[in-house]
N, CA, C and O atoms as a printed pandas DataFrame, in Angstrom:
     atom_number atom_name residue_name chain_id  residue_number  x_coord  y_coord  z_coord
0              1         N          MET        A               1   80.247   63.476   39.100
1              2        CA          MET        A               1   81.250   64.476   38.772
2              3         C          MET        A               1   82.038   64.861   40.008
3              4         O          MET        A               1   81.490   64.978   41.105
4              5         N          ASN        A               2   83.303   65.052   39.816
5              6        CA          ASN        A               2   84.175   65.469   40.902
6              7         C          ASN        A               2   84.477   66.954   40.719
7              8         O          ASN        A               2   85.132   67.332   39.748
8              9         N          TYR        A               3   84.007   67.804   41.643
9             10        CA          TYR        A               3   84.205   69.240   41.525
10            11         C          TYR        A               3   85.463   69.663   42.261
11            12         O          TYR        A               3   85.681   69.295   43.416
12            13         N          LEU        A               4   86.279   70.436   41.576
13            14        CA          LEU        A               4   87.515   70.943   42.155
14            15         C          LEU        A               4   87.300   72.364   42.651
15            16         O          LEU        A               4   86.476   73.088   42.092
16            17         N          PRO        A               5   88.015   72.779   43.678
17            18        CA          PRO        A               5   87.837   74.138   44.192
18            19         C          PRO        A               5   88.508   75.174   43.291
19            20         O          PRO        A               5   89.509   74.893   42.632
20            21         N          GLY        A               6   87.929   76.385   43.279
21            22        CA          GLY        A               6   88.539   77.522   42.607
22            23         C          GLY        A               6   88.729   77.348   41.113
23            24         O          GLY        A               6   87.896   76.763   40.422
24            25         N          THR        A               7   89.845   77.871   40.634
25            26        CA          THR        A               7   90.151   77.885   39.212
26            27         C          THR        A               7   90.268   76.483   38.637
27            28         O          THR        A               7   89.990   76.278   37.455
28            29         N          ALA        A               8   90.670   75.527   39.442
29            30        CA          ALA        A               8   90.849   74.165   38.955
30            31         C          ALA        A               8   89.559   73.586   38.379
31            32         O          ALA        A               8   89.603   72.689   37.538
32            33         N          SER        A               9   88.411   74.095   38.828
33            34        CA          SER        A               9   87.141   73.585   38.305
34            35         C          SER        A               9   86.941   73.956   36.838
35            36         O          SER        A               9   86.101   73.358   36.166
36            37         N          LEU        A              10   87.688   74.922   36.334
37            38        CA          LEU        A              10   87.591   75.292   34.914
38            39         C          LEU        A              10   88.228   74.250   33.997
39            40         O          LEU        A              10   88.022   74.283   32.783
40            41         N          ILE        A              11   88.990   73.340   34.562
41            42        CA          ILE        A              11   89.628   72.299   33.750
42            43         C          ILE        A              11   88.584   71.512   32.978
43            44         O          ILE        A              11   88.832   71.096   31.846
44            45         N          GLU        A              12   87.414   71.303   33.582
45            46        CA          GLU        A              12   86.344   70.566   32.916
46            47         C          GLU        A              12   85.776   71.318   31.712
47            48         O          GLU        A              12   85.085   70.721   30.886
48            49         N          GLU        A              13   86.055   72.611   31.602
49            50        CA          GLU        A              13   85.516   73.428   30.507
50            51         C          GLU        A              13   86.472   73.529   29.314
51            52         O          GLU        A              13   86.115   74.119   28.294
52            53         N          ILE        A              14   87.673   72.968   29.422
53            54        CA          ILE        A              14   88.641   73.020   28.323
54            55         C          ILE        A              14   88.021   72.407   27.066
55            56         O          ILE        A              14   87.366   71.367   27.127
56            57         N          ASP        A              15   88.236   73.065   25.935
57            58        CA          ASP        A              15   87.756   72.657   24.607
58            59         C          ASP        A              15   86.243   72.781   24.438
59            60         O          ASP        A              15   85.691   72.261   23.469
60            61         N          LYS        A              16   85.569   73.455   25.357
61            62        CA          LYS        A              16   84.139   73.708   25.205
62            63         C          LYS        A              16   83.932   75.145   24.740
63            64         O          LYS        A              16   84.765   76.018   24.985
64            65         N          LYS        A              17   82.811   75.373   24.068
65            66        CA          LYS        A              17   82.470   76.715   23.605
66            67         C          LYS        A              17   81.847   77.483   24.765
67            68         O          LYS        A              17   80.848   77.054   25.343
68            69         N          LEU        A              18   82.451   78.626   25.097
69            70        CA          LEU        A              18   82.027   79.414   26.247
70            71         C          LEU        A              18   81.629   80.821   25.856
71            72         O          LEU        A              18   82.106   81.369   24.863
72            73         N          LEU        A              19   80.748   81.393   26.656
73            74        CA          LEU        A              19   80.416   82.801   26.573
74            75         C          LEU        A              19   81.061   83.464   27.784
75            76         O          LEU        A              19   80.889   82.996   28.910
76            77         N          VAL        A              20   81.796   84.542   27.564
77            78        CA          VAL        A              20   82.490   85.246   28.644
78            79         C          VAL        A              20   82.074   86.711   28.599
79            80         O          VAL        A              20   82.216   87.368   27.568
80            81         N          VAL        A              21   81.559   87.224   29.716
81            82        CA          VAL        A              21   81.226   88.634   29.834
82            83         C          VAL        A              21   82.336   89.300   30.633
83            84         O          VAL        A              21   82.689   88.845   31.722
84            85         N          LEU        A              22   82.886   90.383   30.083
85            86        CA          LEU        A              22   83.999   91.084   30.718
86            87         C          LEU        A              22   83.523   92.270   31.540
87            88         O          LEU        A              22   82.389   92.728   31.394
88            89         N          ARG        A              23   84.396   92.760   32.401
89            90        CA          ARG        A              23   84.069   93.901   33.265
90            91         C          ARG        A              23   83.680   95.143   32.478
91            92         O          ARG        A              23   82.866   95.940   32.943
92            93         N          ASP        A              24   84.251   95.317   31.295
93            94        CA          ASP        A              24   83.933   96.507   30.495
94            95         C          ASP        A              24   82.652   96.335   29.681
95            96         O          ASP        A              24   82.289   97.215   28.900
96            97         N          GLY        A              25   81.962   95.197   29.864
97            98        CA          GLY        A              25   80.679   94.990   29.206
98            99         C          GLY        A              25   80.736   94.196   27.919
99           100         O          GLY        A              25   79.692   93.827   27.381
100          101         N          ARG        A              26   81.920   93.925   27.413
101          102        CA          ARG        A              26   82.029   93.160   26.173
102          103         C          ARG        A              26   81.652   91.703   26.403
103          104         O          ARG        A              26   81.836   91.158   27.491
104          105         N          THR        A              27   81.117   91.085   25.348
105          106        CA          THR        A              27   80.744   89.672   25.384
106          107         C          THR        A              27   81.584   88.925   24.357
107          108         O          THR        A              27   81.578   89.264   23.174
108          109         N          LEU        A              28   82.306   87.907   24.816
109          110        CA          LEU        A              28   83.148   87.095   23.945
110          111         C          LEU        A              28   82.594   85.682   23.901
111          112         O          LEU        A              28   82.082   85.167   24.895
112          113         N          ILE        A              29   82.706   85.060   22.725
113          114        CA          ILE        A              29   82.319   83.662   22.563
114          115         C          ILE        A              29   83.475   82.960   21.872
115          116         O          ILE        A              29   83.917   83.379   20.802
116          117         N          GLY        A              30   83.966   81.888   22.490
117          118        CA          GLY        A              30   85.083   81.158   21.899
118          119         C          GLY        A              30   85.306   79.836   22.610
119          120         O          GLY        A              30   84.637   79.518   23.593
120          121         N          PHE        A              31   86.255   79.077   22.098
121          122        CA          PHE        A              31   86.589   77.779   22.672
122          123         C          PHE        A              31   87.716   77.952   23.683
123          124         O          PHE        A              31   88.775   78.489   23.359
124          125         N          LEU        A              32   87.481   77.492   24.915
125          126        CA          LEU        A              32   88.487   77.599   25.967
126          127         C          LEU        A              32   89.624   76.627   25.668
127          128         O          LEU        A              32   89.400   75.422   25.553
128          129         N          ARG        A              33   90.833   77.146   25.545
129          130        CA          ARG        A              33   91.986   76.311   25.239
130          131         C          ARG        A              33   92.947   76.167   26.411
131          132         O          ARG        A              33   93.629   75.150   26.530
132          133         N          SER        A              34   93.008   77.188   27.287
133          134        CA          SER        A              34   93.956   77.124   28.394
134          135         C          SER        A              34   93.505   78.019   29.538
135          136         O          SER        A              34   92.830   79.027   29.331
136          137         N          ILE        A              35   93.893   77.631   30.756
137          138        CA          ILE        A              35   93.657   78.442   31.953
138          139         C          ILE        A              35   94.902   78.349   32.832
139          140         O          ILE        A              35   95.748   77.477   32.637
140          141         N          ASP        A              36   95.002   79.255   33.799
141          142        CA          ASP        A              36   96.079   79.143   34.785
142          143         C          ASP        A              36   95.509   79.372   36.184
143          144         O          ASP        A              36   94.296   79.489   36.353
144          145         N          GLN        A              37   96.387   79.435   37.183
145          146        CA          GLN        A              37   95.938   79.541   38.571
146          147         C          GLN        A              37   95.263   80.870   38.882
147          148         O          GLN        A              37   94.626   80.993   39.929
148          149         N          PHE        A              38   95.381   81.870   38.006
149          150        CA          PHE        A              38   94.756   83.176   38.213
150          151         C          PHE        A              38   93.451   83.305   37.428
151          152         O          PHE        A              38   92.860   84.384   37.379
152          153         N          ALA        A              39   93.005   82.220   36.823
153          154        CA          ALA        A              39   91.803   82.181   35.982
154          155         C          ALA        A              39   91.975   83.002   34.711
155          156         O          ALA        A              39   90.990   83.433   34.112
156          157         N          ASN        A              40   93.223   83.222   34.294
157          158        CA          ASN        A              40   93.452   83.817   32.979
158          159         C          ASN        A              40   93.023   82.787   31.948
159          160         O          ASN        A              40   93.278   81.593   32.110
160          161         N          LEU        A              41   92.367   83.251   30.880
161          162        CA          LEU        A              41   91.804   82.358   29.885
162          163         C          LEU        A              41   92.433   82.585   28.521
163          164         O          LEU        A              41   92.797   83.710   28.179
164          165         N          VAL        A              42   92.558   81.530   27.750
165          166        CA          VAL        A              42   92.909   81.644   26.332
166          167         C          VAL        A              42   91.725   81.093   25.560
167          168         O          VAL        A              42   91.366   79.924   25.700
168          169         N          LEU        A              43   91.117   81.953   24.738
169          170        CA          LEU        A              43   89.981   81.560   23.917
170          171         C          LEU        A              43   90.422   81.481   22.459
171          172         O          LEU        A              43   91.172   82.337   21.987
172          173         N          HIS        A              44   89.958   80.457   21.746
173          174        CA          HIS        A              44   90.314   80.229   20.342
174          175         C          HIS        A              44   89.061   80.398   19.489
175          176         O          HIS        A              44   87.954   80.104   19.941
176          177         N          LYS        A              45   89.235   80.868   18.262
177          178        CA          LYS        A              45   88.104   81.139   17.353
178          179         C          LYS        A              45   87.098   82.061   18.039
179          180         O          LYS        A              45   85.891   81.821   18.003
180          181         N          THR        A              46   87.609   83.104   18.656
181          182        CA          THR        A              46   86.788   84.015   19.451
182          183         C          THR        A              46   86.066   85.015   18.569
183          184         O          THR        A              46   86.615   85.522   17.591
184          185         N          ILE        A              47   84.822   85.287   18.939
185          186        CA          ILE        A              47   84.078   86.396   18.339
186          187         C          ILE        A              47   83.644   87.318   19.469
187          188         O          ILE        A              47   83.405   86.875   20.592
188          189         N          GLU        A              48   83.544   88.597   19.158
189          190        CA          GLU        A              48   82.969   89.560   20.098
190          191         C          GLU        A              48   81.548   89.813   19.631
191          192         O          GLU        A              48   81.333   90.272   18.509
192          193         N          ARG        A              49   80.584   89.520   20.478
193          194        CA          ARG        A              49   79.176   89.693   20.118
194          195         C          ARG        A              49   78.699   91.022   20.684
195          196         O          ARG        A              49   78.808   91.280   21.882
196          197         N          ILE        A              50   78.166   91.862   19.795
197          198        CA          ILE        A              50   77.669   93.178   20.186
198          199         C          ILE        A              50   76.152   93.157   20.083
199          200         O          ILE        A              50   75.600   92.847   19.027
200          201         N          HIS        A              51   75.473   93.488   21.193
201          202        CA          HIS        A              51   74.011   93.513   21.245
202          203         C          HIS        A              51   73.522   94.949   21.282
203          204         O          HIS        A              51   74.038   95.769   22.042
204          205         N          VAL        A              52   72.533   95.251   20.467
205          206        CA          VAL        A              52   71.832   96.530   20.523
206          207         C          VAL        A              52   70.352   96.229   20.303
207          208         O          VAL        A              52   69.944   95.851   19.205
208          209         N          GLY        A              53   69.565   96.397   21.340
209          210        CA          GLY        A              53   68.149   96.070   21.240
210          211         C          GLY        A              53   67.967   94.592   20.928
211          212         O          GLY        A              53   68.513   93.732   21.619
212          213         N          GLN        A              54   67.197   94.303   19.883
213          214        CA          GLN        A              54   66.925   92.925   19.476
214          215         C          GLN        A              54   67.849   92.481   18.335
215          216         O          GLN        A              54   67.574   91.485   17.667
216          217         N          LYS        A              55   68.943   93.217   18.114
217          218        CA          LYS        A              55   69.872   92.880   17.040
218          219         C          LYS        A              55   71.251   92.595   17.626
219          220         O          LYS        A              55   71.593   93.086   18.702
220          221         N          TYR        A              56   72.034   91.802   16.909
221          222        CA          TYR        A              56   73.394   91.535   17.333
222          223         C          TYR        A              56   74.285   91.346   16.105
223          224         O          TYR        A              56   73.821   91.015   15.014
224          225         N          GLY        A              57   75.560   91.567   16.322
225          226        CA          GLY        A              57   76.559   91.353   15.284
226          227         C          GLY        A              57   77.779   90.692   15.896
227          228         O          GLY        A              57   78.106   90.923   17.059
228          229         N          ASP        A              58   78.448   89.867   15.103
229          230        CA          ASP        A              58   79.634   89.152   15.569
230          231         C          ASP        A              58   80.875   89.676   14.863
231          232         O          ASP        A              58   80.942   89.719   13.634
232          233         N          MET        A              59   81.856   90.075   15.669
233          234        CA          MET        A              59   83.120   90.569   15.148
234          235         C          MET        A              59   84.204   89.532   15.445
235          236         O          MET        A              59   84.493   89.264   16.612
236          237         N          PRO        A              60   84.809   88.943   14.406
237          238        CA          PRO        A              60   85.844   87.926   14.641
238          239         C          PRO        A              60   87.059   88.522   15.358
239          240         O          PRO        A              60   87.534   89.598   14.997
240          241         N          ARG        A              61   87.556   87.812   16.374
241          242        CA          ARG        A              61   88.716   88.284   17.156
242          243         C          ARG        A              61   89.869   87.291   17.168
243          244         O          ARG        A              61   90.975   87.658   17.565
244          245         N          GLY        A              62   89.654   86.044   16.747
245          246        CA          GLY        A              62   90.742   85.057   16.707
246          247         C          GLY        A              62   91.086   84.523   18.081
247          248         O          GLY        A              62   90.203   84.168   18.862
248          249         N          ILE        A              63   92.389   84.466   18.374
249          250        CA          ILE        A              63   92.838   84.015   19.696
250          251         C          ILE        A              63   92.802   85.201   20.641
251          252         O          ILE        A              63   93.298   86.281   20.319
252          253         N          PHE        A              64   92.213   84.992   21.807
253          254        CA          PHE        A              64   91.988   86.082   22.752
254          255         C          PHE        A              64   92.462   85.639   24.123
255          256         O          PHE        A              64   92.047   84.589   24.614
256          257         N          VAL        A              65   93.326   86.428   24.747
257          258        CA          VAL        A              65   93.786   86.157   26.108
258          259         C          VAL        A              65   93.042   87.104   27.042
259          260         O          VAL        A              65   93.066   88.320   26.852
260          261         N          VAL        A              66   92.382   86.543   28.048
261          262        CA          VAL        A              66   91.583   87.332   28.978
262          263         C          VAL        A              66   92.178   87.204   30.371
263          264         O          VAL        A              66   92.354   86.099   30.883
264          265         N          ARG        A              67   92.483   88.331   30.972
265          266        CA          ARG        A              67   92.970   88.318   32.346
266          267         C          ARG        A              67   91.820   87.932   33.274
267          268         O          ARG        A              67   90.722   88.477   33.164
268          269         N          GLY        A              68   92.068   87.006   34.176
269          270        CA          GLY        A              68   91.030   86.448   35.031
270          271         C          GLY        A              68   90.231   87.470   35.809
271          272         O          GLY        A              68   89.027   87.292   35.995
272          273         N          GLU        A              69   90.871   88.543   36.272
273          274        CA          GLU        A              69   90.166   89.537   37.081
274          275         C          GLU        A              69   89.147   90.339   36.276
275          276         O          GLU        A              69   88.320   91.044   36.853
276          277         N          ASN        A              70   89.199   90.237   34.952
277          278        CA          ASN        A              70   88.255   90.959   34.100
278          279         C          ASN        A              70   87.011   90.153   33.753
279          280         O          ASN        A              70   86.107   90.666   33.094
280          281         N          VAL        A              71   86.952   88.907   34.185
281          282        CA          VAL        A              71   85.808   88.054   33.876
282          283         C          VAL        A              71   84.706   88.288   34.906
283          284         O          VAL        A              71   84.924   88.156   36.110
284          285         N          VAL        A              72   83.523   88.637   34.411
285          286        CA          VAL        A              72   82.358   88.817   35.276
286          287         C          VAL        A              72   81.518   87.553   35.276
287          288         O          VAL        A              72   81.025   87.123   36.319
288          289         N          LEU        A              73   81.358   86.957   34.093
289          290        CA          LEU        A              73   80.501   85.794   33.956
290          291         C          LEU        A              73   81.099   84.882   32.894
291          292         O          LEU        A              73   81.622   85.347   31.881
292          293         N          LEU        A              74   81.013   83.586   33.138
293          294        CA          LEU        A              74   81.531   82.610   32.189
294          295         C          LEU        A              74   80.569   81.432   32.178
295          296         O          LEU        A              74   80.203   80.911   33.232
296          297         N          GLY        A              75   80.164   81.016   30.996
297          298        CA          GLY        A              75   79.231   79.903   30.927
298          299         C          GLY        A              75   79.363   79.138   29.629
299          300         O          GLY        A              75   79.742   79.694   28.598
300          301         N          GLU        A              76   79.046   77.864   29.690
301          302        CA          GLU        A              76   79.101   77.018   28.509
302          303         C          GLU        A              76   77.888   77.295   27.622
303          304         O          GLU        A              76   76.778   77.502   28.114
304          305         N          ILE        A              77   78.115   77.295   26.321
305          306        CA          ILE        A              77   77.040   77.513   25.361
306          307         C          ILE        A              77   76.420   76.177   24.999
307          308         O          ILE        A              77   77.125   75.215   24.698
308          309         N          ASP        A              78   75.109   76.125   25.030
309          310        CA          ASP        A              78   74.368   74.927   24.634
310          311         C          ASP        A              78   74.355   74.877   23.107
311          312         O          ASP        A              78   73.614   75.623   22.467
312          313         N          LEU        A              79   75.155   74.018   22.537
313          314        CA          LEU        A              79   75.303   73.955   21.085
314          315         C          LEU        A              79   74.002   73.569   20.394
315          316         O          LEU        A              79   73.786   73.959   19.247
316          317         N          ASP        A              80   73.131   72.815   21.056
317          318        CA          ASP        A              80   71.862   72.413   20.456
318          319         C          ASP        A              80   70.897   73.592   20.301
319          320         O          ASP        A              80   70.129   73.641   19.341
320          321         N          ASN        A              81   70.935   74.530   21.234
321          322        CA          ASN        A              81   70.006   75.670   21.212
322          323         C          ASN        A              81   70.683   76.987   20.849
323          324         O          ASN        A              81   70.087   78.053   21.007
324          325         N          GLU        A              82   71.906   76.924   20.371
325          326        CA          GLU        A              82   72.687   78.132   20.105
326          327         C          GLU        A              82   72.009   79.082   19.112
327          328         O          GLU        A              82   72.069   80.299   19.285
328          329         N          ASN        A              83   71.374   78.545   18.091
329          330        CA          ASN        A              83   70.788   79.398   17.057
330          331         C          ASN        A              83   69.290   79.615   17.225
331          332         O          ASN        A              83   68.643   80.148   16.323
332          333         N          SER        A              84   68.734   79.218   18.345
333          334        CA          SER        A              84   67.296   79.391   18.561
334          335         C          SER        A              84   67.007   80.603   19.439
335          336         O          SER        A              84   66.222   80.520   20.384
336          337         N          GLN        A              85   67.637   81.715   19.126
337          338        CA          GLN        A              85   67.420   82.928   19.903
338          339         C          GLN        A              85   66.526   83.891   19.115
339          340         O          GLN        A              85   66.548   83.885   17.884
340          341         N          PRO        A              86   65.747   84.711   19.810
341          342        CA          PRO        A              86   64.811   85.609   19.126
342          343         C          PRO        A              86   65.473   86.891   18.607
343          344         O          PRO        A              86   64.781   87.861   18.299
344          345         N          LEU        A              87   66.784   86.902   18.510
345          346        CA          LEU        A              87   67.499   88.087   18.057
346          347         C          LEU        A              87   67.793   88.015   16.559
347          348         O          LEU        A              87   67.885   86.932   15.983
348          349         N          GLU        A              88   67.935   89.171   15.951
349          350        CA          GLU        A              88   68.236   89.251   14.522
350          351         C          GLU        A              88   69.720   89.546   14.334
351          352         O          GLU        A              88   70.243   90.503   14.904
352          353         N          GLN        A              89   70.394   88.729   13.539
353          354        CA          GLN        A              89   71.811   88.964   13.260
354          355         C          GLN        A              89   71.933   89.952   12.113
355          356         O          GLN        A              89   71.267   89.814   11.087
356          357         N          VAL        A              90   72.800   90.961   12.297
357          358        CA          VAL        A              90   73.037   91.974   11.272
358          359         C          VAL        A              90   74.539   92.053   10.995
359          360         O          VAL        A              90   75.339   91.428   11.691
360          361         N          SER        A              91   74.908   92.812    9.988
361          362        CA          SER        A              91   76.315   92.928    9.610
362          363         C          SER        A              91   77.102   93.691   10.683
363          364         O          SER        A              91   76.533   94.390   11.520
364          365         N          ILE        A              92   78.408   93.533   10.628
365          366        CA          ILE        A              92   79.290   94.219   11.585
366          367         C          ILE        A              92   79.136   95.729   11.471
367          368         O          ILE        A              92   79.045   96.428   12.480
368          369         N          ASP        A              93   79.106   96.233   10.230
369          370        CA          ASP        A              93   78.974   97.679   10.027
370          371         C          ASP        A              93   77.677   98.220   10.620
371          372         O          ASP        A              93   77.665   99.272   11.259
372          373         N          GLU        A              94   76.587   97.489   10.403
373          374        CA          GLU        A              94   75.294   97.938   10.912
374          375         C          GLU        A              94   75.256   97.919   12.433
375          376         O          GLU        A              94   74.744   98.856   13.046
376          377         N          ILE        A              95   75.791   96.871   13.054
377          378        CA          ILE        A              95   75.743   96.791   14.519
378          379         C          ILE        A              95   76.656   97.842   15.153
379          380         O          ILE        A              95   76.336   98.379   16.213
380          381         N          LEU        A              96   77.790   98.137   14.512
381          382        CA          LEU        A              96   78.674   99.184   15.046
382          383         C          LEU        A              96   78.015  100.557   14.958
383          384         O          LEU        A              96   78.177  101.382   15.857
384          385         N          GLU        A              97   77.278  100.803   13.885
385          386        CA          GLU        A              97   76.551  102.060   13.743
386          387         C          GLU        A              97   75.452  102.168   14.804
387          388         O          GLU        A              97   75.285  103.216   15.427
388          389         N          LEU        A              98   74.706  101.079   15.003
389          390        CA          LEU        A              98   73.669  101.072   16.034
390          391         C          LEU        A              98   74.264  101.270   17.428
391          392         O          LEU        A              98   73.688  101.976   18.255
392          393         N          GLN        A              99   75.420  100.646   17.688
393          394        CA          GLN        A              99   76.088  100.791   18.982
394          395         C          GLN        A              99   76.522  102.236   19.200
395          396         O          GLN        A              99   76.383  102.776   20.298
396          397         N          HIS        A             100   77.047  102.855   18.154
397          398        CA          HIS        A             100   77.489  104.254   18.246
398          399         C          HIS        A             100   76.301  105.169   18.559
399          400         O          HIS        A             100   76.400  106.058   19.405
400          401         N          GLU        A             101   75.176  104.943   17.868
401          402        CA          GLU        A             101   73.979  105.744   18.119
402          403         C          GLU        A             101   73.483  105.553   19.550
403          404         O          GLU        A             101   73.086  106.519   20.203
404          405         N          GLU        A             102   73.502  104.310   20.042
405          406        CA          GLU        A             102   73.065  104.020   21.400
406          407         C          GLU        A             102   73.963  104.723   22.423
407          408         O          GLU        A             102   73.474  105.269   23.413
408          409         N          GLN        A             103   75.267  104.707   22.180
409          410        CA          GLN        A             103   76.201  105.368   23.091
410          411         C          GLN        A             103   75.998  106.881   23.095
411          412         O          GLN        A             103   76.087  107.518   24.144
412          413         N          GLN        A             104   75.725  107.457   21.920
413          414        CA          GLN        A             104   75.467  108.898   21.848
414          415         C          GLN        A             104   74.200  109.266   22.613
415          416         O          GLN        A             104   74.174  110.267   23.329
416          417         N          GLN        A             105   73.145  108.454   22.463
417          418        CA          GLN        A             105   71.902  108.715   23.182
418          419         C          GLN        A             105   72.110  108.624   24.692
419          420         O          GLN        A             105   71.567  109.431   25.445
420          421         N          LYS        A             106   72.892  107.645   25.131
421          422        CA          LYS        A             106   73.166  107.490   26.560
422          423         C          LYS        A             106   73.962  108.683   27.081
423          424         O          LYS        A             106   73.701  109.180   28.177
424          425         N          GLN        A             107   74.927  109.135   26.298
425          426        CA          GLN        A             107   75.739  110.280   26.710
426          427         C          GLN        A             107   74.879  111.543   26.811
427          428         O          GLN        A             107   75.025  112.319   27.755
428          429         N          GLU        A             108   73.980  111.751   25.836
429          430        CA          GLU        A             108   73.092  112.907   25.868
430          431         C          GLU        A             108   72.158  112.846   27.078
431          432         O          GLU        A             108   71.910  113.862   27.728
432          433         N          GLU        A             109   71.643  111.652   27.375
433          434        CA          GLU        A             109   70.770  111.470   28.537
434          435         C          GLU        A             109   71.530  111.746   29.838
435          436         O          GLU        A             109   70.992  112.373   30.751
436          437         N          ASP        A             110   72.769  111.282   29.921
437          438        CA          ASP        A             110   73.596  111.544   31.101
438          439         C          ASP        A             110   73.840  113.038   31.281
439          440         O          ASP        A             110   73.820  113.548   32.401
440          441         N          GLU        A             111   74.069  113.732   30.178
441          442        CA          GLU        A             111   74.286  115.188   30.252
442          443         C          GLU        A             111   73.013  115.894   30.730
443          444         O          GLU        A             111   73.086  116.820   31.539
444          445         N          ARG        A             112   71.843  115.459   30.231
445          446        CA          ARG        A             112   70.578  116.047   30.672
446          447         C          ARG        A             112   70.365  115.824   32.172
447          448         O          ARG        A             112   69.958  116.739   32.888
448          449         N          LYS        A             113   70.640  114.618   32.638
449          450        CA          LYS        A             113   70.499  114.323   34.066
450          451         C          LYS        A             113   71.470  115.162   34.892
451          452         O          LYS        A             113   71.107  115.703   35.937
452          453         N          LYS        A             114   72.689  115.260   34.418
453          454        CA          LYS        A             114   73.710  116.040   35.128
454          455         C          LYS        A             114   73.296  117.507   35.234
455          456         O          LYS        A             114   73.445  118.130   36.285
456          457         N          LYS        A             115   72.770  118.054   34.126
457          458        CA          LYS        A             115   72.326  119.453   34.133
458          459         C          LYS        A             115   71.126  119.632   35.063
459          460         O          LYS        A             115   71.061  120.609   35.809
460          461         N          ALA        A             116   70.175  118.693   35.023
461          462        CA          ALA        A             116   68.998  118.796   35.897
462          463         C          ALA        A             116   69.420  118.765   37.363
463          464         O          ALA        A             116   68.871  119.510   38.174
464          465         N          LEU        A             117   70.370  117.928   37.710
465          466        CA          LEU        A             117   70.854  117.873   39.091
466          467         C          LEU        A             117   71.583  119.151   39.477
467          468         O          LEU        A             117   71.383  119.678   40.572
468          469         N          SER        A             118   72.433  119.652   38.575
469          470        CA          SER        A             118   73.181  120.870   38.908
470          471         C          SER        A             118   72.249  122.072   39.017
471          472         O          SER        A             118   72.526  122.981   39.799
472          473         N          ASP        A             119   71.142  122.107   38.252
473          474        CA          ASP        A             119   70.153  123.182   38.380
474          475         C          ASP        A             119   69.486  123.163   39.750
475          476         O          ASP        A             119   69.000  124.188   40.229
476          477         N          ARG        A             120   69.468  121.992   40.372
477          478        CA          ARG        A             120   68.879  121.850   41.703
478          479         C          ARG        A             120   69.930  121.960   42.809
479          480         O          ARG        A             120   69.622  121.763   43.985
480          481         N          GLY        A             121   71.170  122.274   42.429
481          482        CA          GLY        A             121   72.240  122.443   43.411
482          483         C          GLY        A             121   72.924  121.157   43.816
483          484         O          GLY        A             121   73.660  121.128   44.801
484          485         N          ILE        A             122   72.689  120.087   43.064
485          486        CA          ILE        A             122   73.321  118.803   43.359
486          487         C          ILE        A             122   74.411  118.577   42.324
487          488         O          ILE        A             122   74.147  118.523   41.123
488          489         N          PHE        A             123   75.621  118.450   42.804
489          490        CA          PHE        A             123   76.742  118.267   41.899
490          491         C          PHE        A             123   77.311  116.864   42.059
491          492         O          PHE        A             123   77.510  116.379   43.173
492          493         N          LEU        A             124   77.565  116.228   40.934
493          494        CA          LEU        A             124   78.181  114.909   40.967
494          495         C          LEU        A             124   79.620  115.046   41.422
495          496         O          LEU        A             124   80.220  116.111   41.282
496          497         N          HIS        A             125   80.166  113.996   41.955
497          498        CA          HIS        A             125   81.524  114.016   42.502
498          499         C          HIS        A             125   82.540  114.568   41.508
499          500         O          HIS        A             125   83.419  115.337   41.896
500          501         N          SER        A             126   82.438  114.197   40.249
501          502        CA          SER        A             126   83.411  114.661   39.250
502          503         C          SER        A             126   83.314  116.167   39.045
503          504         O          SER        A             126   84.328  116.820   38.795
504          505         N          ASP        A             127   82.086  116.741   39.149
505          506        CA          ASP        A             127   81.932  118.189   39.009
506          507         C          ASP        A             127   82.629  118.917   40.147
507          508         O          ASP        A             127   83.324  119.909   39.922
508          509         N          VAL        A             128   82.446  118.428   41.367
509          510        CA          VAL        A             128   83.045  119.070   42.537
510          511         C          VAL        A             128   84.558  118.978   42.445
511          512         O          VAL        A             128   85.261  119.943   42.746
512          513         N          GLN        A             129   85.052  117.844   42.038
513          514        CA          GLN        A             129   86.482  117.662   41.937
514          515         C          GLN        A             129   87.086  118.625   40.918
515          516         O          GLN        A             129   88.168  119.164   41.147
516          517         N          ASP        A             130   86.400  118.848   39.794
517          518        CA          ASP        A             130   86.894  119.775   38.763
518          519         C          ASP        A             130   86.984  121.190   39.294
519          520         O          ASP        A             130   87.891  121.933   38.918
520          521         N          ASP        A             131   86.035  121.588   40.187
521          522        CA          ASP        A             131   86.027  122.948   40.711
522          523         C          ASP        A             131   87.206  123.217   41.640
523          524         O          ASP        A             131   87.654  124.358   41.752
524          525         N          TYR        A             132   87.716  122.177   42.309
525          526        CA          TYR        A             132   88.740  122.382   43.299
526          527         C          TYR        A             132   90.145  122.120   42.781
527          528         O          TYR        A             132   91.112  122.498   43.441
528          529         N          PHE        A             133   90.290  121.494   41.637
529          530        CA          PHE        A             133   91.638  121.164   41.176
530          531         C          PHE        A             133   91.956  121.802   39.849
531          532         O          PHE        A             133   93.055  121.620   39.324
């Protein structure tokens, strides 16, 4: 194999099924159709996979353009082992409900931590900034 430097090495991934993790935490799965010198990607037949615990749901997204600077991880999916995962697939509605509950629990936990720190006289940067502006 001849490896090219930088973005050019993605040329070998054209028309392959890829998993892409974005900076905001979303996971996309789709077929790479195009790239440019900035590593911007065009994915075809894209789904957004949402994981909560041992369950996941797939939300169809169609054609998806991803700005290169938002890509954290990109990898080819092994088509032979794609369905041999120990996770349970659930409906879109169910996974969105589970995701919402998980986000609420995380927010409540963050508030508890924030209050515990402020009770000890430790203020997070955002708290201090609010007091002065």
